[in-house]
All heavy atoms as a GROMACS GRO file, in nm:
protein
  561
    1GLY      N    1  23.917   4.550  -3.947
    1GLY     CA    2  23.884   4.696  -3.944
    1GLY      C    3  23.842   4.741  -3.796
    1GLY      O    4  23.808   4.659  -3.714
    2GLY      N    5  23.850   4.859  -3.789
    2GLY     CA    6  23.806   4.936  -3.662
    2GLY      C    7  23.688   5.017  -3.686
    2GLY      O    8  23.603   4.999  -3.786
    3PRO      N    9  23.666   5.117  -3.595
    3PRO     CA   10  23.556   5.206  -3.622
    3PRO      C   11  23.551   5.262  -3.759
    3PRO      O   12  23.647   5.296  -3.825
    3PRO     CB   13  23.576   5.318  -3.512
    3PRO     CG   14  23.659   5.253  -3.410
    3PRO     CD   15  23.750   5.147  -3.489
    4GLY      N   16  23.426   5.273  -3.812
    4GLY     CA   17  23.407   5.324  -3.950
    4GLY      C   18  23.411   5.212  -4.053
    4GLY      O   19  23.379   5.248  -4.168
    5SER      N   20  23.443   5.097  -4.023
    5SER     CA   21  23.462   4.987  -4.119
    5SER      C   22  23.338   4.891  -4.127
    5SER      O   23  23.326   4.815  -4.212
    5SER     CB   24  23.578   4.899  -4.088
    5SER     OG   25  23.567   4.823  -3.965
    6ARG      N   26  23.236   4.912  -4.034
    6ARG     CA   27  23.111   4.832  -4.051
    6ARG      C   28  22.997   4.926  -3.999
    6ARG      O   29  22.974   4.935  -3.880
    6ARG     CB   30  23.125   4.715  -3.955
    6ARG     CG   31  23.018   4.612  -3.984
    6ARG     CD   32  23.045   4.477  -3.925
    6ARG     NE   33  23.161   4.403  -3.966
    6ARG     CZ   34  23.160   4.324  -4.073
    6ARG    NH1   35  23.061   4.306  -4.144
    6ARG    NH2   36  23.279   4.270  -4.113
    7VAL      N   37  22.941   4.988  -4.087
    7VAL     CA   38  22.831   5.096  -4.059
    7VAL      C   39  22.705   5.049  -4.132
    7VAL      O   40  22.713   5.017  -4.250
    7VAL     CB   41  22.874   5.229  -4.101
    7VAL    CG1   42  22.769   5.332  -4.066
    7VAL    CG2   43  23.005   5.269  -4.033
    8PHE      N   44  22.591   5.058  -4.068
    8PHE     CA   45  22.472   5.021  -4.133
    8PHE      C   46  22.351   5.097  -4.074
    8PHE      O   47  22.357   5.150  -3.960
    8PHE     CB   48  22.449   4.863  -4.121
    8PHE     CG   49  22.457   4.803  -3.984
    8PHE    CD1   50  22.346   4.796  -3.899
    8PHE    CD2   51  22.571   4.766  -3.934
    8PHE    CE1   52  22.356   4.730  -3.773
    8PHE    CE2   53  22.586   4.713  -3.806
    8PHE     CZ   54  22.472   4.700  -3.734
    9ASP      N   55  22.236   5.091  -4.141
    9ASP     CA   56  22.116   5.143  -4.099
    9ASP      C   57  22.029   5.031  -4.052
    9ASP      O   58  22.028   4.922  -4.106
    9ASP     CB   59  22.043   5.229  -4.196
    9ASP     CG   60  22.124   5.346  -4.259
    9ASP    OD1   61  22.200   5.392  -4.178
    9ASP    OD2   62  22.096   5.382  -4.375
   10VAL      N   63  21.941   5.050  -3.952
   10VAL     CA   64  21.845   4.955  -3.903
   10VAL      C   65  21.702   5.008  -3.923
   10VAL      O   66  21.666   5.124  -3.880
   10VAL     CB   67  21.876   4.916  -3.761
   10VAL    CG1   68  21.773   4.805  -3.714
   10VAL    CG2   69  22.012   4.867  -3.739
   11TYR      N   70  21.622   4.927  -3.992
   11TYR     CA   71  21.474   4.968  -4.002
   11TYR      C   72  21.384   4.867  -3.937
   11TYR      O   73  21.421   4.741  -3.941
   11TYR     CB   74  21.438   4.958  -4.156
   11TYR     CG   75  21.509   5.071  -4.228
   11TYR    CD1   76  21.640   5.063  -4.280
   11TYR    CD2   77  21.437   5.197  -4.272
   11TYR    CE1   78  21.703   5.160  -4.348
   11TYR    CE2   79  21.509   5.296  -4.336
   11TYR     CZ   80  21.635   5.270  -4.372
   11TYR     OH   81  21.705   5.377  -4.440
   12CYS      N   82  21.271   4.908  -3.881
   12CYS     CA   83  21.173   4.815  -3.829
   12CYS      C   84  21.039   4.852  -3.899
   12CYS      O   85  20.995   4.962  -3.886
   12CYS     CB   86  21.165   4.842  -3.679
   12CYS     SG   87  21.034   4.731  -3.600
   13ASN      N   88  20.976   4.756  -3.966
   13ASN     CA   89  20.866   4.769  -4.034
   13ASN      C   90  20.863   4.902  -4.127
   13ASN      O   91  20.769   4.967  -4.132
   13ASN     CB   92  20.743   4.780  -3.948
   13ASN     CG   93  20.724   4.647  -3.866
   13ASN    OD1   94  20.771   4.541  -3.914
   13ASN    ND2   95  20.656   4.649  -3.747
   14GLY      N   96  20.984   4.914  -4.198
   14GLY     CA   97  20.992   5.020  -4.290
   14GLY      C   98  21.034   5.157  -4.232
   14GLY      O   99  21.051   5.247  -4.303
   15THR      N  100  21.050   5.163  -4.103
   15THR     CA  101  21.084   5.301  -4.038
   15THR      C  102  21.230   5.289  -3.989
   15THR      O  103  21.258   5.191  -3.916
   15THR     CB  104  20.983   5.331  -3.918
   15THR    OG1  105  20.860   5.333  -3.971
   15THR    CG2  106  21.027   5.466  -3.860
   16ALA      N  107  21.308   5.383  -4.022
   16ALA     CA  108  21.441   5.392  -3.965
   16ALA      C  109  21.443   5.410  -3.820
   16ALA      O  110  21.392   5.496  -3.762
   16ALA     CB  111  21.519   5.500  -4.042
   17ILE      N  112  21.528   5.318  -3.755
   17ILE     CA  113  21.535   5.328  -3.609
   17ILE      C  114  21.681   5.356  -3.559
   17ILE      O  115  21.701   5.405  -3.455
   17ILE     CB  116  21.480   5.199  -3.526
   17ILE    CG1  117  21.537   5.074  -3.581
   17ILE    CG2  118  21.326   5.194  -3.545
   17ILE    CD1  119  21.499   4.954  -3.500
   18LEU      N  120  21.784   5.321  -3.648
   18LEU     CA  121  21.918   5.355  -3.635
   18LEU      C  122  21.986   5.393  -3.768
   18LEU      O  123  21.968   5.322  -3.869
   18LEU     CB  124  22.001   5.241  -3.575
   18LEU     CG  125  21.971   5.205  -3.432
   18LEU    CD1  126  22.036   5.074  -3.403
   18LEU    CD2  127  21.999   5.312  -3.333
   19ARG      N  128  22.040   5.512  -3.776
   19ARG     CA  129  22.100   5.560  -3.903
   19ARG      C  130  22.254   5.555  -3.882
   19ARG      O  131  22.310   5.607  -3.780
   19ARG     CB  132  22.045   5.690  -3.950
   19ARG     CG  133  21.910   5.698  -3.986
   19ARG     CD  134  21.890   5.664  -4.128
   19ARG     NE  135  21.759   5.692  -4.172
   19ARG     CZ  136  21.730   5.693  -4.307
   19ARG    NH1  137  21.824   5.676  -4.393
   19ARG    NH2  138  21.605   5.711  -4.333
   20ASN      N  139  22.328   5.514  -3.983
   20ASN     CA  140  22.479   5.513  -3.971
   20ASN      C  141  22.527   5.466  -3.849
   20ASN      O  142  22.618   5.519  -3.780
   20ASN     CB  143  22.529   5.654  -4.000
   20ASN     CG  144  22.500   5.705  -4.143
   20ASN    OD1  145  22.528   5.628  -4.247
   20ASN    ND2  146  22.444   5.816  -4.155
   21PHE      N  147  22.479   5.340  -3.807
   21PHE     CA  148  22.516   5.278  -3.677
   21PHE      C  149  22.649   5.216  -3.694
   21PHE      O  150  22.668   5.126  -3.779
   21PHE     CB  151  22.406   5.176  -3.630
   21PHE     CG  152  22.439   5.105  -3.508
   21PHE    CD1  153  22.427   5.192  -3.390
   21PHE    CD2  154  22.474   4.978  -3.495
   21PHE    CE1  155  22.457   5.136  -3.265
   21PHE    CE2  156  22.507   4.929  -3.374
   21PHE     CZ  157  22.500   5.002  -3.259
   22ASP      N  158  22.748   5.270  -3.625
   22ASP     CA  159  22.890   5.216  -3.634
   22ASP      C  160  22.908   5.121  -3.523
   22ASP      O  161  22.942   5.167  -3.417
   22ASP     CB  162  22.980   5.327  -3.635
   22ASP     CG  163  23.134   5.293  -3.651
   22ASP    OD1  164  23.165   5.172  -3.639
   22ASP    OD2  165  23.205   5.383  -3.687
   23ILE      N  166  22.883   4.991  -3.544
   23ILE     CA  167  22.890   4.895  -3.436
   23ILE      C  168  23.032   4.880  -3.372
   23ILE      O  169  23.035   4.866  -3.253
   23ILE     CB  170  22.844   4.759  -3.489
   23ILE    CG1  171  22.802   4.668  -3.380
   23ILE    CG2  172  22.940   4.696  -3.590
   23ILE    CD1  173  22.723   4.549  -3.403
   24LEU      N  174  23.133   4.906  -3.448
   24LEU     CA  175  23.263   4.891  -3.387
   24LEU      C  176  23.301   5.010  -3.309
   24LEU      O  177  23.362   5.006  -3.202
   24LEU     CB  178  23.370   4.873  -3.486
   24LEU     CG  179  23.349   4.729  -3.570
   24LEU    CD1  180  23.453   4.726  -3.683
   24LEU    CD2  181  23.356   4.620  -3.479
   25LYS      N  182  23.253   5.131  -3.342
   25LYS     CA  183  23.269   5.251  -3.260
   25LYS      C  184  23.185   5.238  -3.138
   25LYS      O  185  23.239   5.279  -3.026
   25LYS     CB  186  23.227   5.369  -3.340
   25LYS     CG  187  23.228   5.505  -3.266
   25LYS     CD  188  23.184   5.618  -3.354
   25LYS     CE  189  23.185   5.752  -3.268
   25LYS     NZ  190  23.127   5.859  -3.348
   26GLU      N  191  23.064   5.185  -3.144
   26GLU     CA  192  22.974   5.181  -3.019
   26GLU      C  193  23.037   5.076  -2.916
   26GLU      O  194  23.027   5.096  -2.793
   26GLU     CB  195  22.841   5.136  -3.066
   26GLU     CG  196  22.770   5.242  -3.144
   26GLU     CD  197  22.744   5.378  -3.064
   26GLU    OE1  198  22.711   5.377  -2.951
   26GLU    OE2  199  22.755   5.474  -3.135
   27ALA      N  200  23.094   4.971  -2.974
   27ALA     CA  201  23.147   4.860  -2.884
   27ALA      C  202  23.266   4.914  -2.798
   27ALA      O  203  23.288   4.870  -2.693
   27ALA     CB  204  23.175   4.738  -2.964
   28ARG      N  205  23.355   4.998  -2.874
   28ARG     CA  206  23.475   5.046  -2.808
   28ARG      C  207  23.579   4.941  -2.782
   28ARG      O  208  23.696   4.971  -2.787
   28ARG     CB  209  23.446   5.128  -2.675
   28ARG     CG  210  23.363   5.253  -2.705
   28ARG     CD  211  23.345   5.340  -2.582
   28ARG     NE  212  23.269   5.447  -2.606
   28ARG     CZ  213  23.137   5.464  -2.576
   28ARG    NH1  214  23.080   5.362  -2.517
   28ARG    NH2  215  23.074   5.580  -2.599
   29VAL      N  216  23.538   4.822  -2.741
   29VAL     CA  217  23.633   4.708  -2.718
   29VAL      C  218  23.584   4.594  -2.809
   29VAL      O  219  23.460   4.566  -2.811
   29VAL     CB  220  23.626   4.677  -2.571
   29VAL    CG1  221  23.714   4.550  -2.540
   29VAL    CG2  222  23.665   4.789  -2.482
   30PRO      N  223  23.667   4.520  -2.872
   30PRO     CA  224  23.634   4.410  -2.964
   30PRO      C  225  23.549   4.308  -2.888
   30PRO      O  226  23.576   4.281  -2.769
   30PRO     CB  227  23.767   4.349  -3.012
   30PRO     CG  228  23.862   4.463  -3.000
   30PRO     CD  229  23.818   4.555  -2.873
   31ASN      N  230  23.460   4.249  -2.949
   31ASN     CA  231  23.372   4.138  -2.895
   31ASN      C  232  23.290   4.178  -2.762
   31ASN      O  233  23.253   4.105  -2.685
   31ASN     CB  234  23.446   4.017  -2.873
   31ASN     CG  235  23.512   3.958  -2.992
   31ASN    OD1  236  23.442   3.958  -3.092
   31ASN    ND2  237  23.638   3.933  -2.989
   32ARG      N  238  23.255   4.307  -2.757
   32ARG     CA  239  23.188   4.362  -2.630
   32ARG      C  240  23.040   4.376  -2.686
   32ARG      O  241  23.022   4.437  -2.791
   32ARG     CB  242  23.244   4.489  -2.591
   32ARG     CG  243  23.166   4.548  -2.467
   32ARG     CD  244  23.241   4.663  -2.428
   32ARG     NE  245  23.159   4.730  -2.318
   32ARG     CZ  246  23.194   4.839  -2.250
   32ARG    NH1  247  23.303   4.898  -2.294
   32ARG    NH2  248  23.122   4.882  -2.161
   33GLY      N  249  22.951   4.349  -2.607
   33GLY     CA  250  22.803   4.365  -2.634
   33GLY      C  251  22.767   4.505  -2.630
   33GLY      O  252  22.822   4.588  -2.565
   34ILE      N  253  22.669   4.538  -2.702
   34ILE     CA  254  22.610   4.684  -2.711
   34ILE      C  255  22.458   4.667  -2.675
   34ILE      O  256  22.396   4.570  -2.726
   34ILE     CB  257  22.622   4.729  -2.851
   34ILE    CG1  258  22.771   4.734  -2.886
   34ILE    CG2  259  22.561   4.879  -2.869
   34ILE    CD1  260  22.782   4.767  -3.038
   35VAL      N  261  22.409   4.758  -2.600
   35VAL     CA  262  22.273   4.765  -2.572
   35VAL      C  263  22.211   4.894  -2.625
   35VAL      O  264  22.262   5.003  -2.598
   35VAL     CB  265  22.239   4.772  -2.422
   35VAL    CG1  266  22.102   4.798  -2.389
   35VAL    CG2  267  22.297   4.637  -2.345
   36GLU      N  268  22.124   4.885  -2.718
   36GLU     CA  269  22.049   4.996  -2.785
   36GLU      C  270  21.898   4.980  -2.742
   36GLU      O  271  21.845   4.875  -2.775
   36GLU     CB  272  22.052   4.991  -2.929
   36GLU     CG  273  22.192   5.031  -2.986
   36GLU     CD  274  22.225   5.179  -2.957
   36GLU    OE1  275  22.134   5.261  -2.978
   36GLU    OE2  276  22.338   5.213  -2.927
   37THR      N  277  21.844   5.076  -2.668
   37THR     CA  278  21.705   5.069  -2.629
   37THR      C  279  21.618   5.164  -2.725
   37THR      O  280  21.644   5.282  -2.747
   37THR     CB  281  21.694   5.112  -2.484
   37THR    OG1  282  21.776   5.031  -2.411
   37THR    CG2  283  21.546   5.107  -2.441
   38ILE      N  284  21.517   5.108  -2.785
   38ILE     CA  285  21.438   5.174  -2.874
   38ILE      C  286  21.291   5.158  -2.830
   38ILE      O  287  21.242   5.045  -2.812
   38ILE     CB  288  21.454   5.121  -3.010
   38ILE    CG1  289  21.608   5.144  -3.055
   38ILE    CG2  290  21.364   5.204  -3.119
   38ILE    CD1  291  21.645   5.083  -3.182
   39HIS      N  292  21.225   5.264  -2.804
   39HIS     CA  293  21.088   5.262  -2.751
   39HIS      C  294  20.985   5.294  -2.860
   39HIS      O  295  21.023   5.350  -2.964
   39HIS     CB  296  21.071   5.373  -2.647
   39HIS     CG  297  21.160   5.339  -2.514
   39HIS    ND1  298  21.126   5.261  -2.429
   39HIS    CD2  299  21.271   5.397  -2.482
   39HIS    CE1  300  21.210   5.244  -2.339
   39HIS    NE2  301  21.309   5.339  -2.366
   40GLY      N  302  20.867   5.248  -2.839
   40GLY     CA  303  20.755   5.283  -2.926
   40GLY      C  304  20.754   5.205  -3.048
   40GLY      O  305  20.674   5.242  -3.150
   41LEU      N  306  20.811   5.089  -3.064
   41LEU     CA  307  20.801   5.012  -3.180
   41LEU      C  308  20.664   4.949  -3.192
   41LEU      O  309  20.604   4.901  -3.097
   41LEU     CB  310  20.905   4.896  -3.186
   41LEU     CG  311  21.051   4.936  -3.187
   41LEU    CD1  312  21.139   4.813  -3.168
   41LEU    CD2  313  21.084   5.020  -3.300
   42LYS      N  314  20.604   4.940  -3.306
   42LYS     CA  315  20.468   4.892  -3.339
   42LYS      C  316  20.486   4.759  -3.423
   42LYS      O  317  20.552   4.778  -3.523
   42LYS     CB  318  20.380   4.995  -3.398
   42LYS     CG  319  20.371   5.120  -3.304
   42LYS     CD  320  20.284   5.103  -3.186
   42LYS     CE  321  20.271   5.220  -3.105
   42LYS     NZ  322  20.247   5.205  -2.977
   43ALA      N  323  20.419   4.664  -3.394
   43ALA     CA  324  20.402   4.546  -3.471
   43ALA      C  325  20.330   4.581  -3.605
   43ALA      O  326  20.240   4.663  -3.610
   43ALA     CB  327  20.331   4.432  -3.401
   44ASN      N  328  20.363   4.497  -3.710
   44ASN     CA  329  20.284   4.513  -3.830
   44ASN      C  330  20.148   4.443  -3.825
   44ASN      O  331  20.114   4.398  -3.727
   44ASN     CB  332  20.371   4.472  -3.952
   44ASN     CG  333  20.397   4.325  -3.958
   44ASN    OD1  334  20.339   4.240  -3.877
   44ASN    ND2  335  20.486   4.283  -4.046
   45ALA      N  336  20.074   4.439  -3.942
   45ALA     CA  337  19.939   4.386  -3.939
   45ALA      C  338  19.950   4.238  -3.897
   45ALA      O  339  19.847   4.183  -3.857
   45ALA     CB  340  19.880   4.405  -4.083
   46GLN      N  341  20.053   4.168  -3.922
   46GLN     CA  342  20.066   4.036  -3.885
   46GLN      C  343  20.117   4.006  -3.740
   46GLN      O  344  20.147   3.888  -3.699
   46GLN     CB  345  20.155   3.959  -3.975
   46GLN     CG  346  20.106   3.943  -4.116
   46GLN     CD  347  20.122   4.065  -4.206
   46GLN    OE1  348  20.216   4.152  -4.192
   46GLN    NE2  349  20.021   4.095  -4.280
   47GLY      N  350  20.139   4.118  -3.666
   47GLY     CA  351  20.184   4.112  -3.530
   47GLY      C  352  20.336   4.097  -3.520
   47GLY      O  353  20.384   4.046  -3.414
   48LYS      N  354  20.418   4.133  -3.619
   48LYS     CA  355  20.558   4.108  -3.619
   48LYS      C  356  20.632   4.237  -3.633
   48LYS      O  357  20.587   4.348  -3.681
   48LYS     CB  358  20.595   4.015  -3.746
   48LYS     CG  359  20.531   3.889  -3.742
   48LYS     CD  360  20.570   3.814  -3.874
   48LYS     CE  361  20.512   3.682  -3.882
   48LYS     NZ  362  20.542   3.597  -4.008
   49LEU      N  363  20.754   4.228  -3.570
   49LEU     CA  364  20.851   4.337  -3.593
   49LEU      C  365  20.951   4.296  -3.699
   49LEU      O  366  21.026   4.190  -3.673
   49LEU     CB  367  20.931   4.371  -3.459
   49LEU     CG  368  20.849   4.428  -3.340
   49LEU    CD1  369  20.938   4.434  -3.221
   49LEU    CD2  370  20.787   4.551  -3.377
   50VAL      N  371  20.943   4.346  -3.812
   50VAL     CA  372  21.034   4.308  -3.923
   50VAL      C  373  21.153   4.395  -3.936
   50VAL      O  374  21.140   4.525  -3.947
   50VAL     CB  375  20.940   4.292  -4.066
   50VAL    CG1  376  21.053   4.255  -4.174
   50VAL    CG2  377  20.837   4.202  -4.047
   51LEU      N  378  21.274   4.343  -3.913
   51LEU     CA  379  21.388   4.427  -3.908
   51LEU      C  380  21.469   4.407  -4.031
   51LEU      O  381  21.486   4.297  -4.093
   51LEU     CB  382  21.486   4.385  -3.787
   51LEU     CG  383  21.404   4.396  -3.645
   51LEU    CD1  384  21.508   4.346  -3.545
   51LEU    CD2  385  21.389   4.542  -3.626
   52TRP      N  386  21.530   4.517  -4.094
   52TRP     CA  387  21.612   4.515  -4.199
   52TRP      C  388  21.746   4.584  -4.162
   52TRP      O  389  21.744   4.687  -4.091
   52TRP     CB  390  21.562   4.605  -4.312
   52TRP     CG  391  21.442   4.557  -4.395
   52TRP    CD1  392  21.443   4.474  -4.498
   52TRP    CD2  393  21.303   4.589  -4.368
   52TRP    NE1  394  21.317   4.450  -4.548
   52TRP    CE2  395  21.222   4.522  -4.467
   52TRP    CE3  396  21.241   4.666  -4.275
   52TRP    CZ2  397  21.092   4.524  -4.462
   52TRP    CZ3  398  21.102   4.672  -4.275
   52TRP    CH2  399  21.041   4.607  -4.360
   53PHE      N  400  21.850   4.534  -4.206
   53PHE     CA  401  21.985   4.580  -4.172
   53PHE      C  402  22.048   4.618  -4.308
   53PHE      O  403  22.080   4.533  -4.390
   53PHE     CB  404  22.073   4.479  -4.105
   53PHE     CG  405  22.017   4.435  -3.969
   53PHE    CD1  406  21.924   4.331  -3.957
   53PHE    CD2  407  22.040   4.499  -3.853
   53PHE    CE1  408  21.864   4.300  -3.847
   53PHE    CE2  409  21.987   4.472  -3.733
   53PHE     CZ  410  21.896   4.371  -3.731
   54VAL      N  411  22.050   4.747  -4.342
   54VAL     CA  412  22.093   4.795  -4.469
   54VAL      C  413  22.238   4.849  -4.456
   54VAL      O  414  22.278   4.937  -4.382
   54VAL     CB  415  22.002   4.910  -4.507
   54VAL    CG1  416  22.047   4.966  -4.647
   54VAL    CG2  417  21.863   4.859  -4.519
   55PRO      N  418  22.339   4.788  -4.536
   55PRO     CA  419  22.476   4.833  -4.520
   55PRO      C  420  22.505   4.962  -4.570
   55PRO      O  421  22.439   5.016  -4.670
   55PRO     CB  422  22.546   4.726  -4.611
   55PRO     CG  423  22.443   4.664  -4.691
   55PRO     CD  424  22.315   4.678  -4.626
   56VAL      N  425  22.585   5.035  -4.499
   56VAL     CA  426  22.638   5.170  -4.549
   56VAL      C  427  22.792   5.146  -4.583
   56VAL      O  428  22.825   5.189  -4.695
   56VAL     CB  429  22.628   5.275  -4.441
   56VAL    CG1  430  22.692   5.402  -4.473
   56VAL    CG2  431  22.485   5.298  -4.407
   57VAL      N  432  22.860   5.088  -4.487
   57VAL     CA  433  23.003   5.047  -4.517
   57VAL      C  434  23.013   4.895  -4.473
   57VAL      O  435  22.983   4.860  -4.353
   57VAL     CB  436  23.099   5.133  -4.432
   57VAL    CG1  437  23.233   5.081  -4.458
   57VAL    CG2  438  23.086   5.280  -4.470
   58ASP      N  439  23.054   4.802  -4.564
   58ASP     CA  440  23.059   4.661  -4.552
   58ASP      C  441  22.917   4.621  -4.499
   58ASP      O  442  22.813   4.685  -4.532
   58ASP     CB  443  23.163   4.627  -4.439
   58ASP     CG  444  23.213   4.487  -4.454
   58ASP    OD1  445  23.161   4.415  -4.540
   58ASP    OD2  446  23.315   4.458  -4.391
   59TYR      N  447  22.911   4.509  -4.448
   59TYR     CA  448  22.784   4.452  -4.405
   59TYR      C  449  22.746   4.450  -4.264
   59TYR      O  450  22.844   4.457  -4.180
   59TYR     CB  451  22.773   4.298  -4.454
   59TYR     CG  452  22.763   4.288  -4.600
   59TYR    CD1  453  22.878   4.244  -4.679
   59TYR    CD2  454  22.647   4.313  -4.675
   59TYR    CE1  455  22.872   4.238  -4.808
   59TYR    CE2  456  22.639   4.296  -4.809
   59TYR     CZ  457  22.757   4.262  -4.873
   59TYR     OH  458  22.754   4.258  -5.020
   60ALA      N  459  22.620   4.447  -4.225
   60ALA     CA  460  22.585   4.453  -4.080
   60ALA      C  461  22.623   4.318  -4.014
   60ALA      O  462  22.621   4.224  -4.085
   60ALA     CB  463  22.430   4.472  -4.074
   61THR      N  464  22.648   4.328  -3.894
   61THR     CA  465  22.669   4.198  -3.818
   61THR      C  466  22.589   4.219  -3.680
   61THR      O  467  22.602   4.321  -3.613
   61THR     CB  468  22.831   4.173  -3.785
   61THR    OG1  469  22.832   4.061  -3.714
   61THR    CG2  470  22.886   4.295  -3.705
   62VAL      N  471  22.512   4.107  -3.666
   62VAL     CA  472  22.424   4.104  -3.542
   62VAL      C  473  22.440   3.962  -3.484
   62VAL      O  474  22.415   3.868  -3.552
   62VAL     CB  475  22.281   4.149  -3.569
   62VAL    CG1  476  22.187   4.134  -3.447
   62VAL    CG2  477  22.277   4.285  -3.632
   63ARG      N  478  22.464   3.955  -3.358
   63ARG     CA  479  22.471   3.826  -3.293
   63ARG      C  480  22.341   3.787  -3.225
   63ARG      O  481  22.311   3.668  -3.218
   63ARG     CB  482  22.582   3.812  -3.199
   63ARG     CG  483  22.731   3.842  -3.246
   63ARG     CD  484  22.778   3.707  -3.328
   63ARG     NE  485  22.914   3.713  -3.364
   63ARG     CZ  486  22.969   3.795  -3.450
   63ARG    NH1  487  22.903   3.890  -3.494
   63ARG    NH2  488  23.105   3.788  -3.483
   64SER      N  489  22.276   3.877  -3.168
   64SER     CA  490  22.150   3.848  -3.086
   64SER      C  491  22.066   3.985  -3.074
   64SER      O  492  22.126   4.094  -3.077
   64SER     CB  493  22.176   3.785  -2.957
   64SER     OG  494  22.239   3.877  -2.877
   65ILE      N  495  21.932   3.966  -3.054
   65ILE     CA  496  21.852   4.076  -3.038
   65ILE      C  497  21.744   4.030  -2.929
   65ILE      O  498  21.695   3.912  -2.931
   65ILE     CB  499  21.773   4.110  -3.172
   65ILE    CG1  500  21.855   4.156  -3.267
   65ILE    CG2  501  21.661   4.212  -3.138
   65ILE    CD1  502  21.801   4.176  -3.407
   66GLU      N  503  21.712   4.103  -2.833
   66GLU     CA  504  21.615   4.078  -2.738
   66GLU      C  505  21.504   4.186  -2.752
   66GLU      O  506  21.540   4.304  -2.756
   66GLU     CB  507  21.680   4.094  -2.600
   66GLU     CG  508  21.574   4.067  -2.483
   66GLU     CD  509  21.633   4.075  -2.345
   66GLU    OE1  510  21.738   4.139  -2.328
   66GLU    OE2  511  21.571   4.023  -2.258
   67VAL      N  512  21.389   4.144  -2.753
   67VAL     CA  513  21.276   4.228  -2.764
   67VAL      C  514  21.183   4.205  -2.636
   67VAL      O  515  21.148   4.101  -2.605
   67VAL     CB  516  21.184   4.198  -2.886
   67VAL    CG1  517  21.060   4.287  -2.888
   67VAL    CG2  518  21.267   4.212  -3.020
   68VAL      N  519  21.162   4.319  -2.567
   68VAL     CA  520  21.096   4.313  -2.441
   68VAL      C  521  20.971   4.405  -2.456
   68VAL      O  522  20.988   4.514  -2.500
   68VAL     CB  523  21.178   4.360  -2.315
   68VAL    CG1  524  21.108   4.362  -2.191
   68VAL    CG2  525  21.306   4.280  -2.307
   69ASP      N  526  20.856   4.346  -2.418
   69ASP     CA  527  20.732   4.426  -2.426
   69ASP      C  528  20.739   4.547  -2.321
   69ASP      O  529  20.775   4.524  -2.208
   69ASP     CB  530  20.611   4.340  -2.388
   69ASP     CG  531  20.481   4.400  -2.420
   69ASP    OD1  532  20.472   4.499  -2.496
   69ASP    OD2  533  20.373   4.344  -2.379
   70GLU      N  534  20.704   4.662  -2.377
   70GLU     CA  535  20.703   4.786  -2.286
   70GLU      C  536  20.587   4.772  -2.189
   70GLU      O  537  20.483   4.732  -2.221
   70GLU     CB  538  20.698   4.915  -2.371
   70GLU     CG  539  20.815   4.936  -2.446
   70GLU     CD  540  20.827   5.064  -2.520
   70GLU    OE1  541  20.863   5.155  -2.460
   70GLU    OE2  542  20.771   5.070  -2.642
   71LEU      N  543  20.612   4.823  -2.065
   71LEU     CA  544  20.506   4.829  -1.974
   71LEU      C  545  20.399   4.933  -2.022
   71LEU      O  546  20.433   5.046  -2.080
   71LEU     CB  547  20.557   4.881  -1.835
   71LEU     CG  548  20.657   4.783  -1.779
   71LEU    CD1  549  20.706   4.842  -1.644
   71LEU    CD2  550  20.600   4.642  -1.761
   72ARG      N  551  20.277   4.908  -2.004
   72ARG     CA  552  20.174   5.002  -2.050
   72ARG      C  553  20.117   5.081  -1.941
   72ARG      O  554  20.118   5.068  -1.828
   72ARG     CB  555  20.060   4.917  -2.110
   72ARG     CG  556  20.106   4.846  -2.233
   72ARG     CD  557  20.005   4.750  -2.277
   72ARG     NE  558  20.080   4.660  -2.374
   72ARG     CZ  559  20.038   4.608  -2.476
   72ARG    NH1  560  19.920   4.632  -2.517
   72ARG    NH2  561  20.116   4.541  -2.562
   0.00000   0.00000   0.00000
């Protein structure tokens, strides 16, 4: 499939951070990395960022995630 065939929502600790994220549309070229920068994420009571990938069309696909502490 192409754009529109793999769409999903991303939640962090129960809060939506990406809605209807079309990974194939964002990549524009097959097998190309995507950088999404999201600021202000807060750890839960256990000090974790818990991510959920909720399918909209087909299933989510993620190869890697990098989390970098924001400068204070």
